[in-house]
TORFI-268307 format. One line per field, with one value per residue (C-alpha): residue in one letter; x, y, z. Coordinates in Angstrom, 3 decimals, decimal comma, m for minus. Example, Ala and Ser with C-alpha at 12.3 -4.5 7.8 and 13.67 -1.06 7.14 Angstrom:
BEGIN
rest	[A | S]
east	[12,300 | 13,670]
north	[m4,500 | m1,060]
up	[7,800 | 7,140]
REM end
This chain:
BEGIN
rest	[X | X | X | X | X | X | X | X | X | X | X | X | X | X | X | X | X | X | X | X | X | X | X | X | X | X | X | X | X | X | X | X | X | X | X | X | X | X | X | X | X | X | X | X | X | X | X | X | X | X | X | X | X | X | X | X | X]
east	[95,954 | 93,294 | 93,479 | 92,826 | 89,875 | 88,460 | 88,973 | 87,195 | 84,261 | 83,959 | 84,005 | 81,235 | 79,133 | 79,625 | 78,898 | 75,697 | 74,559 | 75,359 | 73,538 | 70,477 | 70,453 | 70,598 | 67,879 | 65,470 | 65,406 | 63,720 | 65,302 | 68,843 | 70,715 | 73,818 | 76,979 | 78,830 | 82,032 | 81,290 | 84,840 | 85,755 | 85,433 | 88,110 | 91,792 | 93,667 | 97,083 | 98,592 | 97,530 | 94,155 | 93,025 | 90,461 | 88,381 | 87,072 | 85,050 | 82,587 | 80,374 | 79,073 | 75,633 | 73,895 | 70,419 | 70,803 | 69,749]
north	[175,549 | 177,974 | 179,890 | 176,666 | 175,881 | 179,357 | 178,903 | 175,545 | 176,957 | 179,888 | 177,548 | 175,417 | 178,546 | 179,804 | 176,335 | 176,153 | 179,527 | 178,543 | 175,214 | 176,906 | 179,383 | 176,522 | 174,498 | 177,461 | 177,259 | 174,019 | 174,313 | 173,935 | 170,950 | 170,184 | 168,552 | 166,041 | 167,872 | 170,906 | 172,061 | 174,109 | 177,396 | 176,302 | 177,097 | 175,161 | 176,137 | 179,363 | 182,916 | 184,096 | 187,451 | 189,012 | 191,929 | 193,361 | 196,006 | 193,512 | 190,806 | 187,511 | 187,921 | 185,037 | 186,308 | 186,077 | 182,749]
up	[m102,961 | m101,786 | m105,081 | m107,020 | m104,761 | m105,410 | m109,164 | m109,081 | m107,122 | m109,519 | m112,509 | m111,011 | m110,483 | m114,047 | m115,472 | m113,426 | m114,761 | m118,355 | m118,051 | m116,571 | m119,470 | m121,994 | m120,278 | m120,360 | m124,172 | m125,332 | m128,780 | m127,488 | m126,142 | m124,133 | m125,331 | m123,145 | m124,087 | m121,956 | m121,323 | m124,389 | m122,479 | m119,967 | m120,458 | m117,741 | m119,119 | m120,322 | m119,689 | m118,570 | m119,915 | m117,626 | m118,791 | m115,541 | m117,400 | m118,917 | m117,474 | m118,832 | m120,352 | m118,631 | m119,511 | m123,291 | m124,689]
REM end
């Protein structure tokens, strides 16, 4: 249960960062279907050697 809570909190943080990056660029818009980057089932492949580029827009 605690692991799922941590996963949910992490997902909210990443979504917030992605939305802020999109809103900085006036030429881009948001889709109401903002869940395509989530894989709730199956395997999760984590590459701990790379980071999300949240500054590129």
